[in-house]
Biotite code that builds the C-alpha atoms (Angstrom):
import biotite.structure as struc

atoms = struc.array([
    struc.Atom([14.234, 1.800, 26.578], chain_id="A", res_id=1, res_name="UNK", atom_name="CA", element="C"),
    struc.Atom([10.668, 1.856, 27.916], chain_id="A", res_id=2, res_name="UNK", atom_name="CA", element="C"),
    struc.Atom([9.285, 2.500, 24.370], chain_id="A", res_id=3, res_name="UNK", atom_name="CA", element="C"),
    struc.Atom([10.975, -0.682, 23.227], chain_id="A", res_id=4, res_name="UNK", atom_name="CA", element="C"),
    struc.Atom([9.562, -2.668, 26.146], chain_id="A", res_id=5, res_name="UNK", atom_name="CA", element="C"),
    struc.Atom([6.185, -1.181, 25.462], chain_id="A", res_id=6, res_name="UNK", atom_name="CA", element="C"),
    struc.Atom([6.275, -2.158, 21.794], chain_id="A", res_id=7, res_name="UNK", atom_name="CA", element="C"),
    struc.Atom([7.360, -5.696, 22.625], chain_id="A", res_id=8, res_name="UNK", atom_name="CA", element="C"),
    struc.Atom([4.562, -5.907, 25.150], chain_id="A", res_id=9, res_name="UNK", atom_name="CA", element="C"),
    struc.Atom([1.974, -4.720, 22.645], chain_id="A", res_id=10, res_name="UNK", atom_name="CA", element="C"),
    struc.Atom([3.148, -7.260, 20.009], chain_id="A", res_id=11, res_name="UNK", atom_name="CA", element="C"),
    struc.Atom([2.904, -10.109, 22.576], chain_id="A", res_id=12, res_name="UNK", atom_name="CA", element="C"),
    struc.Atom([-0.510, -9.013, 23.834], chain_id="A", res_id=13, res_name="UNK", atom_name="CA", element="C"),
    struc.Atom([-1.863, -8.521, 20.363], chain_id="A", res_id=14, res_name="UNK", atom_name="CA", element="C"),
    struc.Atom([-0.602, -11.906, 19.215], chain_id="A", res_id=15, res_name="UNK", atom_name="CA", element="C"),
    struc.Atom([-2.055, -13.783, 22.184], chain_id="A", res_id=16, res_name="UNK", atom_name="CA", element="C"),
    struc.Atom([-5.495, -12.146, 22.252], chain_id="A", res_id=17, res_name="UNK", atom_name="CA", element="C"),
    struc.Atom([-5.816, -12.727, 18.460], chain_id="A", res_id=18, res_name="UNK", atom_name="CA", element="C"),
    struc.Atom([-4.892, -16.435, 18.812], chain_id="A", res_id=19, res_name="UNK", atom_name="CA", element="C"),
    struc.Atom([-8.295, -17.632, 19.975], chain_id="A", res_id=20, res_name="UNK", atom_name="CA", element="C"),
    struc.Atom([-9.476, -18.637, 16.521], chain_id="A", res_id=21, res_name="UNK", atom_name="CA", element="C"),
    struc.Atom([-6.208, -20.389, 15.782], chain_id="A", res_id=22, res_name="UNK", atom_name="CA", element="C"),
    struc.Atom([-6.319, -22.278, 19.107], chain_id="A", res_id=23, res_name="UNK", atom_name="CA", element="C"),
    struc.Atom([-9.926, -23.339, 18.340], chain_id="A", res_id=24, res_name="UNK", atom_name="CA", element="C"),
    struc.Atom([-8.901, -24.768, 14.941], chain_id="A", res_id=25, res_name="UNK", atom_name="CA", element="C"),
    struc.Atom([-5.817, -26.476, 16.391], chain_id="A", res_id=26, res_name="UNK", atom_name="CA", element="C"),
    struc.Atom([-7.873, -28.006, 19.228], chain_id="A", res_id=27, res_name="UNK", atom_name="CA", element="C"),
    struc.Atom([-10.572, -29.348, 16.890], chain_id="A", res_id=28, res_name="UNK", atom_name="CA", element="C"),
    struc.Atom([-8.006, -30.808, 14.431], chain_id="A", res_id=29, res_name="UNK", atom_name="CA", element="C"),
    struc.Atom([-5.959, -32.406, 17.231], chain_id="A", res_id=30, res_name="UNK", atom_name="CA", element="C"),
    struc.Atom([-9.054, -34.003, 18.871], chain_id="A", res_id=31, res_name="UNK", atom_name="CA", element="C"),
    struc.Atom([-9.541, -35.980, 15.648], chain_id="A", res_id=32, res_name="UNK", atom_name="CA", element="C"),
    struc.Atom([-6.197, -37.738, 16.095], chain_id="A", res_id=33, res_name="UNK", atom_name="CA", element="C"),
    struc.Atom([-5.305, -40.734, 18.151], chain_id="A", res_id=34, res_name="UNK", atom_name="CA", element="C"),
    struc.Atom([-4.499, -39.643, 21.734], chain_id="A", res_id=35, res_name="UNK", atom_name="CA", element="C"),
    struc.Atom([-0.750, -40.257, 21.445], chain_id="A", res_id=36, res_name="UNK", atom_name="CA", element="C"),
    struc.Atom([-0.514, -37.783, 18.534], chain_id="A", res_id=37, res_name="UNK", atom_name="CA", element="C"),
    struc.Atom([-2.533, -34.924, 19.906], chain_id="A", res_id=38, res_name="UNK", atom_name="CA", element="C"),
    struc.Atom([0.077, -33.140, 22.043], chain_id="A", res_id=39, res_name="UNK", atom_name="CA", element="C"),
    struc.Atom([2.481, -33.150, 19.041], chain_id="A", res_id=40, res_name="UNK", atom_name="CA", element="C"),
    struc.Atom([-0.289, -31.687, 16.853], chain_id="A", res_id=41, res_name="UNK", atom_name="CA", element="C"),
    struc.Atom([-0.926, -28.899, 19.361], chain_id="A", res_id=42, res_name="UNK", atom_name="CA", element="C"),
    struc.Atom([2.712, -27.967, 19.835], chain_id="A", res_id=43, res_name="UNK", atom_name="CA", element="C"),
    struc.Atom([3.847, -28.279, 16.219], chain_id="A", res_id=44, res_name="UNK", atom_name="CA", element="C"),
    struc.Atom([0.570, -26.847, 14.977], chain_id="A", res_id=45, res_name="UNK", atom_name="CA", element="C"),
    struc.Atom([1.080, -23.677, 16.991], chain_id="A", res_id=46, res_name="UNK", atom_name="CA", element="C"),
    struc.Atom([4.699, -23.343, 15.897], chain_id="A", res_id=47, res_name="UNK", atom_name="CA", element="C"),
    struc.Atom([4.099, -24.011, 12.203], chain_id="A", res_id=48, res_name="UNK", atom_name="CA", element="C"),
    struc.Atom([1.121, -21.669, 12.077], chain_id="A", res_id=49, res_name="UNK", atom_name="CA", element="C"),
    struc.Atom([2.981, -18.925, 13.968], chain_id="A", res_id=50, res_name="UNK", atom_name="CA", element="C"),
    struc.Atom([6.050, -19.171, 11.702], chain_id="A", res_id=51, res_name="UNK", atom_name="CA", element="C"),
    struc.Atom([3.765, -18.502, 8.798], chain_id="A", res_id=52, res_name="UNK", atom_name="CA", element="C"),
    struc.Atom([2.491, -15.405, 10.603], chain_id="A", res_id=53, res_name="UNK", atom_name="CA", element="C"),
    struc.Atom([6.082, -14.157, 11.107], chain_id="A", res_id=54, res_name="UNK", atom_name="CA", element="C"),
    struc.Atom([6.779, -14.549, 7.357], chain_id="A", res_id=55, res_name="UNK", atom_name="CA", element="C"),
    struc.Atom([3.550, -12.796, 6.354], chain_id="A", res_id=56, res_name="UNK", atom_name="CA", element="C"),
    struc.Atom([4.144, -10.000, 8.881], chain_id="A", res_id=57, res_name="UNK", atom_name="CA", element="C"),
    struc.Atom([7.641, -9.435, 7.534], chain_id="A", res_id=58, res_name="UNK", atom_name="CA", element="C"),
    struc.Atom([6.154, -8.946, 4.102], chain_id="A", res_id=59, res_name="UNK", atom_name="CA", element="C"),
    struc.Atom([3.439, -6.699, 5.535], chain_id="A", res_id=60, res_name="UNK", atom_name="CA", element="C"),
    struc.Atom([5.986, -4.390, 7.197], chain_id="A", res_id=61, res_name="UNK", atom_name="CA", element="C"),
    struc.Atom([7.571, -3.820, 3.821], chain_id="A", res_id=62, res_name="UNK", atom_name="CA", element="C"),
    struc.Atom([4.212, -3.207, 2.090], chain_id="A", res_id=63, res_name="UNK", atom_name="CA", element="C"),
    struc.Atom([3.108, -0.671, 4.757], chain_id="A", res_id=64, res_name="UNK", atom_name="CA", element="C"),
    struc.Atom([6.111, 1.417, 3.810], chain_id="A", res_id=65, res_name="UNK", atom_name="CA", element="C"),
    struc.Atom([4.466, 2.133, 0.458], chain_id="A", res_id=66, res_name="UNK", atom_name="CA", element="C"),
    struc.Atom([2.730, 5.532, 0.503], chain_id="A", res_id=67, res_name="UNK", atom_name="CA", element="C"),
    struc.Atom([-1.041, 5.134, 0.819], chain_id="A", res_id=68, res_name="UNK", atom_name="CA", element="C"),
    struc.Atom([-1.072, 1.544, 2.007], chain_id="A", res_id=69, res_name="UNK", atom_name="CA", element="C"),
    struc.Atom([-0.644, 2.508, 5.632], chain_id="A", res_id=70, res_name="UNK", atom_name="CA", element="C"),
    struc.Atom([-3.987, 4.260, 5.531], chain_id="A", res_id=71, res_name="UNK", atom_name="CA", element="C"),
    struc.Atom([-5.665, 1.205, 3.932], chain_id="A", res_id=72, res_name="UNK", atom_name="CA", element="C"),
    struc.Atom([-3.990, -0.989, 6.601], chain_id="A", res_id=73, res_name="UNK", atom_name="CA", element="C"),
    struc.Atom([-5.402, 1.249, 9.362], chain_id="A", res_id=74, res_name="UNK", atom_name="CA", element="C"),
    struc.Atom([-8.888, 0.779, 8.049], chain_id="A", res_id=75, res_name="UNK", atom_name="CA", element="C"),
    struc.Atom([-8.439, -2.941, 7.886], chain_id="A", res_id=76, res_name="UNK", atom_name="CA", element="C"),
    struc.Atom([-7.083, -2.861, 11.435], chain_id="A", res_id=77, res_name="UNK", atom_name="CA", element="C"),
    struc.Atom([-10.225, -1.101, 12.614], chain_id="A", res_id=78, res_name="UNK", atom_name="CA", element="C"),
    struc.Atom([-12.186, -3.983, 11.001], chain_id="A", res_id=79, res_name="UNK", atom_name="CA", element="C"),
    struc.Atom([-9.968, -6.395, 12.960], chain_id="A", res_id=80, res_name="UNK", atom_name="CA", element="C"),
    struc.Atom([-10.835, -4.565, 16.165], chain_id="A", res_id=81, res_name="UNK", atom_name="CA", element="C"),
    struc.Atom([-14.543, -4.947, 15.410], chain_id="A", res_id=82, res_name="UNK", atom_name="CA", element="C"),
    struc.Atom([-14.031, -8.669, 14.670], chain_id="A", res_id=83, res_name="UNK", atom_name="CA", element="C"),
    struc.Atom([-12.136, -9.136, 17.989], chain_id="A", res_id=84, res_name="UNK", atom_name="CA", element="C"),
    struc.Atom([-14.960, -7.247, 19.798], chain_id="A", res_id=85, res_name="UNK", atom_name="CA", element="C"),
    struc.Atom([-17.525, -9.727, 18.389], chain_id="A", res_id=86, res_name="UNK", atom_name="CA", element="C"),
    struc.Atom([-15.256, -12.678, 19.349], chain_id="A", res_id=87, res_name="UNK", atom_name="CA", element="C"),
    struc.Atom([-14.995, -11.442, 22.913], chain_id="A", res_id=88, res_name="UNK", atom_name="CA", element="C"),
    struc.Atom([-18.753, -11.065, 23.117], chain_id="A", res_id=89, res_name="UNK", atom_name="CA", element="C"),
    struc.Atom([-19.218, -14.565, 21.616], chain_id="A", res_id=90, res_name="UNK", atom_name="CA", element="C"),
    struc.Atom([-16.734, -15.976, 24.185], chain_id="A", res_id=91, res_name="UNK", atom_name="CA", element="C"),
    struc.Atom([-14.516, -17.536, 21.505], chain_id="A", res_id=92, res_name="UNK", atom_name="CA", element="C"),
    struc.Atom([-11.691, -18.091, 24.022], chain_id="A", res_id=93, res_name="UNK", atom_name="CA", element="C"),
    struc.Atom([-13.935, -20.383, 26.118], chain_id="A", res_id=94, res_name="UNK", atom_name="CA", element="C"),
    struc.Atom([-14.673, -22.463, 23.037], chain_id="A", res_id=95, res_name="UNK", atom_name="CA", element="C"),
    struc.Atom([-10.942, -22.631, 22.200], chain_id="A", res_id=96, res_name="UNK", atom_name="CA", element="C"),
    struc.Atom([-10.163, -23.650, 25.758], chain_id="A", res_id=97, res_name="UNK", atom_name="CA", element="C"),
    struc.Atom([-12.687, -26.528, 25.648], chain_id="A", res_id=98, res_name="UNK", atom_name="CA", element="C"),
    struc.Atom([-11.330, -27.671, 22.236], chain_id="A", res_id=99, res_name="UNK", atom_name="CA", element="C"),
    struc.Atom([-7.774, -27.756, 23.528], chain_id="A", res_id=100, res_name="UNK", atom_name="CA", element="C"),
    struc.Atom([-8.726, -29.484, 26.802], chain_id="A", res_id=101, res_name="UNK", atom_name="CA", element="C"),
    struc.Atom([-10.680, -32.067, 24.740], chain_id="A", res_id=102, res_name="UNK", atom_name="CA", element="C"),
    struc.Atom([-7.623, -32.644, 22.546], chain_id="A", res_id=103, res_name="UNK", atom_name="CA", element="C"),
    struc.Atom([-5.331, -33.038, 25.551], chain_id="A", res_id=104, res_name="UNK", atom_name="CA", element="C"),
    struc.Atom([-7.673, -35.505, 27.359], chain_id="A", res_id=105, res_name="UNK", atom_name="CA", element="C"),
    struc.Atom([-6.810, -39.055, 26.150], chain_id="A", res_id=106, res_name="UNK", atom_name="CA", element="C"),
    struc.Atom([-10.361, -40.206, 26.985], chain_id="A", res_id=107, res_name="UNK", atom_name="CA", element="C"),
    struc.Atom([-12.116, -37.478, 25.001], chain_id="A", res_id=108, res_name="UNK", atom_name="CA", element="C"),
    struc.Atom([-12.386, -36.929, 21.314], chain_id="A", res_id=109, res_name="UNK", atom_name="CA", element="C"),
    struc.Atom([-11.424, -39.711, 18.883], chain_id="A", res_id=110, res_name="UNK", atom_name="CA", element="C"),
    struc.Atom([-9.924, -42.669, 20.797], chain_id="A", res_id=111, res_name="UNK", atom_name="CA", element="C"),
    struc.Atom([-9.742, -45.336, 18.160], chain_id="A", res_id=112, res_name="UNK", atom_name="CA", element="C"),
    struc.Atom([-6.786, -46.399, 16.001], chain_id="A", res_id=113, res_name="UNK", atom_name="CA", element="C"),
    struc.Atom([-5.155, -43.585, 13.964], chain_id="A", res_id=114, res_name="UNK", atom_name="CA", element="C"),
    struc.Atom([-7.432, -42.593, 11.100], chain_id="A", res_id=115, res_name="UNK", atom_name="CA", element="C"),
    struc.Atom([-5.433, -39.605, 9.881], chain_id="A", res_id=116, res_name="UNK", atom_name="CA", element="C"),
    struc.Atom([-1.764, -38.692, 9.985], chain_id="A", res_id=117, res_name="UNK", atom_name="CA", element="C"),
    struc.Atom([-0.121, -36.042, 12.084], chain_id="A", res_id=118, res_name="UNK", atom_name="CA", element="C"),
    struc.Atom([1.023, -34.430, 8.810], chain_id="A", res_id=119, res_name="UNK", atom_name="CA", element="C"),
    struc.Atom([-2.598, -34.262, 7.640], chain_id="A", res_id=120, res_name="UNK", atom_name="CA", element="C"),
    struc.Atom([-3.703, -32.529, 10.882], chain_id="A", res_id=121, res_name="UNK", atom_name="CA", element="C"),
    struc.Atom([-0.809, -30.017, 10.592], chain_id="A", res_id=122, res_name="UNK", atom_name="CA", element="C"),
    struc.Atom([-1.783, -29.326, 6.967], chain_id="A", res_id=123, res_name="UNK", atom_name="CA", element="C"),
    struc.Atom([-5.337, -28.613, 8.069], chain_id="A", res_id=124, res_name="UNK", atom_name="CA", element="C"),
    struc.Atom([-4.103, -26.256, 10.780], chain_id="A", res_id=125, res_name="UNK", atom_name="CA", element="C"),
    struc.Atom([-1.762, -24.490, 8.458], chain_id="A", res_id=126, res_name="UNK", atom_name="CA", element="C"),
    struc.Atom([-4.335, -23.921, 5.708], chain_id="A", res_id=127, res_name="UNK", atom_name="CA", element="C"),
    struc.Atom([-6.777, -22.627, 8.259], chain_id="A", res_id=128, res_name="UNK", atom_name="CA", element="C"),
    struc.Atom([-4.203, -20.293, 9.743], chain_id="A", res_id=129, res_name="UNK", atom_name="CA", element="C"),
    struc.Atom([-3.299, -18.835, 6.400], chain_id="A", res_id=130, res_name="UNK", atom_name="CA", element="C"),
    struc.Atom([-6.937, -17.830, 5.966], chain_id="A", res_id=131, res_name="UNK", atom_name="CA", element="C"),
    struc.Atom([-7.029, -16.254, 9.390], chain_id="A", res_id=132, res_name="UNK", atom_name="CA", element="C"),
    struc.Atom([-3.729, -14.446, 9.376], chain_id="A", res_id=133, res_name="UNK", atom_name="CA", element="C"),
    struc.Atom([-4.738, -10.979, 8.299], chain_id="A", res_id=134, res_name="UNK", atom_name="CA", element="C"),
    struc.Atom([-5.706, -9.820, 11.760], chain_id="A", res_id=135, res_name="UNK", atom_name="CA", element="C"),
    struc.Atom([-2.539, -10.908, 13.470], chain_id="A", res_id=136, res_name="UNK", atom_name="CA", element="C"),
    struc.Atom([-0.327, -9.782, 10.587], chain_id="A", res_id=137, res_name="UNK", atom_name="CA", element="C"),
    struc.Atom([-1.764, -6.268, 10.383], chain_id="A", res_id=138, res_name="UNK", atom_name="CA", element="C"),
    struc.Atom([-1.602, -5.756, 14.150], chain_id="A", res_id=139, res_name="UNK", atom_name="CA", element="C"),
    struc.Atom([1.998, -6.830, 14.753], chain_id="A", res_id=140, res_name="UNK", atom_name="CA", element="C"),
    struc.Atom([3.318, -5.259, 11.568], chain_id="A", res_id=141, res_name="UNK", atom_name="CA", element="C"),
    struc.Atom([1.725, -1.864, 12.602], chain_id="A", res_id=142, res_name="UNK", atom_name="CA", element="C"),
    struc.Atom([3.261, -2.127, 16.058], chain_id="A", res_id=143, res_name="UNK", atom_name="CA", element="C"),
    struc.Atom([6.723, -3.106, 14.752], chain_id="A", res_id=144, res_name="UNK", atom_name="CA", element="C"),
    struc.Atom([6.480, -0.134, 12.299], chain_id="A", res_id=145, res_name="UNK", atom_name="CA", element="C"),
    struc.Atom([9.173, -1.529, 9.975], chain_id="A", res_id=146, res_name="UNK", atom_name="CA", element="C"),
    struc.Atom([11.463, -2.897, 12.668], chain_id="A", res_id=147, res_name="UNK", atom_name="CA", element="C"),
    struc.Atom([11.994, -6.497, 11.631], chain_id="A", res_id=148, res_name="UNK", atom_name="CA", element="C"),
    struc.Atom([13.985, -7.329, 14.768], chain_id="A", res_id=149, res_name="UNK", atom_name="CA", element="C"),
    struc.Atom([11.252, -6.045, 17.092], chain_id="A", res_id=150, res_name="UNK", atom_name="CA", element="C"),
    struc.Atom([8.696, -7.957, 14.994], chain_id="A", res_id=151, res_name="UNK", atom_name="CA", element="C"),
    struc.Atom([10.470, -11.324, 15.068], chain_id="A", res_id=152, res_name="UNK", atom_name="CA", element="C"),
    struc.Atom([11.504, -11.158, 18.738], chain_id="A", res_id=153, res_name="UNK", atom_name="CA", element="C"),
    struc.Atom([8.060, -10.123, 19.928], chain_id="A", res_id=154, res_name="UNK", atom_name="CA", element="C"),
    struc.Atom([6.279, -12.787, 17.879], chain_id="A", res_id=155, res_name="UNK", atom_name="CA", element="C"),
    struc.Atom([8.823, -15.419, 18.939], chain_id="A", res_id=156, res_name="UNK", atom_name="CA", element="C"),
    struc.Atom([8.041, -14.877, 22.625], chain_id="A", res_id=157, res_name="UNK", atom_name="CA", element="C"),
    struc.Atom([4.292, -15.095, 21.862], chain_id="A", res_id=158, res_name="UNK", atom_name="CA", element="C"),
    struc.Atom([4.786, -18.210, 19.761], chain_id="A", res_id=159, res_name="UNK", atom_name="CA", element="C"),
    struc.Atom([6.665, -19.991, 22.512], chain_id="A", res_id=160, res_name="UNK", atom_name="CA", element="C"),
    struc.Atom([4.046, -19.032, 25.083], chain_id="A", res_id=161, res_name="UNK", atom_name="CA", element="C"),
    struc.Atom([1.135, -20.246, 22.886], chain_id="A", res_id=162, res_name="UNK", atom_name="CA", element="C"),
    struc.Atom([2.920, -23.464, 21.897], chain_id="A", res_id=163, res_name="UNK", atom_name="CA", element="C"),
    struc.Atom([3.578, -24.578, 25.447], chain_id="A", res_id=164, res_name="UNK", atom_name="CA", element="C"),
    struc.Atom([0.820, -22.863, 27.444], chain_id="A", res_id=165, res_name="UNK", atom_name="CA", element="C"),
    struc.Atom([-2.025, -22.632, 24.956], chain_id="A", res_id=166, res_name="UNK", atom_name="CA", element="C"),
    struc.Atom([-4.696, -24.146, 27.224], chain_id="A", res_id=167, res_name="UNK", atom_name="CA", element="C"),
    struc.Atom([-3.561, -22.147, 30.258], chain_id="A", res_id=168, res_name="UNK", atom_name="CA", element="C"),
    struc.Atom([-3.611, -18.918, 28.219], chain_id="A", res_id=169, res_name="UNK", atom_name="CA", element="C"),
    struc.Atom([-7.083, -19.681, 26.860], chain_id="A", res_id=170, res_name="UNK", atom_name="CA", element="C"),
    struc.Atom([-8.213, -20.460, 30.445], chain_id="A", res_id=171, res_name="UNK", atom_name="CA", element="C"),
    struc.Atom([-6.793, -17.083, 31.651], chain_id="A", res_id=172, res_name="UNK", atom_name="CA", element="C"),
    struc.Atom([-8.496, -15.214, 28.839], chain_id="A", res_id=173, res_name="UNK", atom_name="CA", element="C"),
    struc.Atom([-11.773, -16.953, 29.651], chain_id="A", res_id=174, res_name="UNK", atom_name="CA", element="C"),
    struc.Atom([-11.566, -16.500, 33.397], chain_id="A", res_id=175, res_name="UNK", atom_name="CA", element="C"),
    struc.Atom([-10.278, -12.935, 33.200], chain_id="A", res_id=176, res_name="UNK", atom_name="CA", element="C"),
    struc.Atom([-12.049, -11.286, 30.222], chain_id="A", res_id=177, res_name="UNK", atom_name="CA", element="C"),
    struc.Atom([-10.456, -8.021, 31.162], chain_id="A", res_id=178, res_name="UNK", atom_name="CA", element="C"),
    struc.Atom([-7.240, -9.358, 29.429], chain_id="A", res_id=179, res_name="UNK", atom_name="CA", element="C"),
    struc.Atom([-9.026, -9.605, 26.110], chain_id="A", res_id=180, res_name="UNK", atom_name="CA", element="C"),
    struc.Atom([-10.565, -6.143, 26.564], chain_id="A", res_id=181, res_name="UNK", atom_name="CA", element="C"),
    struc.Atom([-7.158, -4.765, 27.293], chain_id="A", res_id=182, res_name="UNK", atom_name="CA", element="C"),
    struc.Atom([-5.899, -6.405, 24.114], chain_id="A", res_id=183, res_name="UNK", atom_name="CA", element="C"),
    struc.Atom([-8.753, -4.785, 22.199], chain_id="A", res_id=184, res_name="UNK", atom_name="CA", element="C"),
    struc.Atom([-7.822, -1.337, 23.632], chain_id="A", res_id=185, res_name="UNK", atom_name="CA", element="C"),
    struc.Atom([-4.219, -1.945, 22.555], chain_id="A", res_id=186, res_name="UNK", atom_name="CA", element="C"),
    struc.Atom([-5.328, -2.750, 18.989], chain_id="A", res_id=187, res_name="UNK", atom_name="CA", element="C"),
    struc.Atom([-7.585, 0.247, 18.771], chain_id="A", res_id=188, res_name="UNK", atom_name="CA", element="C"),
    struc.Atom([-4.655, 2.392, 20.000], chain_id="A", res_id=189, res_name="UNK", atom_name="CA", element="C"),
    struc.Atom([-2.429, 0.897, 17.269], chain_id="A", res_id=190, res_name="UNK", atom_name="CA", element="C"),
    struc.Atom([-5.153, 1.463, 14.614], chain_id="A", res_id=191, res_name="UNK", atom_name="CA", element="C"),
    struc.Atom([-5.505, 5.158, 15.588], chain_id="A", res_id=192, res_name="UNK", atom_name="CA", element="C"),
    struc.Atom([-1.722, 5.598, 15.414], chain_id="A", res_id=193, res_name="UNK", atom_name="CA", element="C"),
    struc.Atom([-1.670, 3.817, 12.109], chain_id="A", res_id=194, res_name="UNK", atom_name="CA", element="C"),
    struc.Atom([-4.491, 6.001, 10.779], chain_id="A", res_id=195, res_name="UNK", atom_name="CA", element="C"),
    struc.Atom([-2.677, 9.192, 11.814], chain_id="A", res_id=196, res_name="UNK", atom_name="CA", element="C"),
    struc.Atom([0.534, 8.066, 10.155], chain_id="A", res_id=197, res_name="UNK", atom_name="CA", element="C"),
    struc.Atom([-1.426, 6.911, 7.098], chain_id="A", res_id=198, res_name="UNK", atom_name="CA", element="C"),
    struc.Atom([-2.584, 10.527, 6.617], chain_id="A", res_id=199, res_name="UNK", atom_name="CA", element="C"),
    struc.Atom([0.136, 12.748, 7.984], chain_id="A", res_id=200, res_name="UNK", atom_name="CA", element="C"),
    struc.Atom([3.412, 10.723, 7.910], chain_id="A", res_id=201, res_name="UNK", atom_name="CA", element="C"),
    struc.Atom([5.923, 12.680, 5.763], chain_id="A", res_id=202, res_name="UNK", atom_name="CA", element="C"),
    struc.Atom([7.181, 9.542, 3.969], chain_id="A", res_id=203, res_name="UNK", atom_name="CA", element="C"),
    struc.Atom([4.197, 7.152, 3.963], chain_id="A", res_id=204, res_name="UNK", atom_name="CA", element="C"),
    struc.Atom([1.137, 9.370, 4.515], chain_id="A", res_id=205, res_name="UNK", atom_name="CA", element="C"),
    struc.Atom([-1.487, 10.006, 1.857], chain_id="A", res_id=206, res_name="UNK", atom_name="CA", element="C"),
    struc.Atom([-0.991, 13.752, 2.153], chain_id="A", res_id=207, res_name="UNK", atom_name="CA", element="C"),
    struc.Atom([2.728, 13.434, 1.356], chain_id="A", res_id=208, res_name="UNK", atom_name="CA", element="C"),
    struc.Atom([1.847, 11.258, -1.646], chain_id="A", res_id=209, res_name="UNK", atom_name="CA", element="C"),
    struc.Atom([-0.710, 13.779, -2.945], chain_id="A", res_id=210, res_name="UNK", atom_name="CA", element="C"),
    struc.Atom([1.775, 16.617, -2.587], chain_id="A", res_id=211, res_name="UNK", atom_name="CA", element="C"),
    struc.Atom([4.424, 14.656, -4.401], chain_id="A", res_id=212, res_name="UNK", atom_name="CA", element="C"),
    struc.Atom([2.100, 13.895, -7.279], chain_id="A", res_id=213, res_name="UNK", atom_name="CA", element="C"),
    struc.Atom([0.395, 17.291, -7.284], chain_id="A", res_id=214, res_name="UNK", atom_name="CA", element="C"),
    struc.Atom([-2.899, 15.615, -6.409], chain_id="A", res_id=215, res_name="UNK", atom_name="CA", element="C"),
    struc.Atom([-2.969, 13.958, -9.783], chain_id="A", res_id=216, res_name="UNK", atom_name="CA", element="C"),
    struc.Atom([-4.420, 10.494, -10.176], chain_id="A", res_id=217, res_name="UNK", atom_name="CA", element="C"),
    struc.Atom([-2.423, 8.254, -12.475], chain_id="A", res_id=218, res_name="UNK", atom_name="CA", element="C"),
    struc.Atom([-4.224, 7.566, -15.823], chain_id="A", res_id=219, res_name="UNK", atom_name="CA", element="C"),
    struc.Atom([-5.256, 4.032, -16.558], chain_id="A", res_id=220, res_name="UNK", atom_name="CA", element="C"),
    struc.Atom([-4.074, 2.835, -19.955], chain_id="A", res_id=221, res_name="UNK", atom_name="CA", element="C"),
    struc.Atom([-4.899, -0.276, -21.885], chain_id="A", res_id=222, res_name="UNK", atom_name="CA", element="C"),
])
């Protein structure tokens, strides 16, 4: 029971602390819209972008079941931890908070007649999110460890939180940096677990794969 609660908690924390770059893009894109369209862009932008993350993460959970890929994924997740560390040091959450506040202020940002459509802003947000999804996808897929239900439910909670309370969450992350540092510790913990499984797991570990193949490297033909 507590293990399940812990895993859901880790998915939610990982998704939220890794959403700073997404929130920054969404805030900047929404600020270029007419004021009456901005709130829609923020809400739907968060939802659309997050749904893509769910789909990618579901695919990732299947790929991580392939022997050897879990080890590669762990190394990539360590890179994600390093990236998040640099983002915390650069105070990315504060920049995202300002971008979202600017977008939600009808007197800030662009205030003229609509010069771009809501669909255009959502497309910009979606394309940007696709390019920034690897960190979130790897983290939540590793925590879910093949459990699609756990993955979807955990992400759904985080999605709803970010969609409706994005500015508040960014404000909390900025005012209480310890939250981001806790998130970083969670991700390092997940990366270490993932590395261990990537080496020693009897089904997906690299040692199991080497034993099954006799240590032979497949020949390249062609």
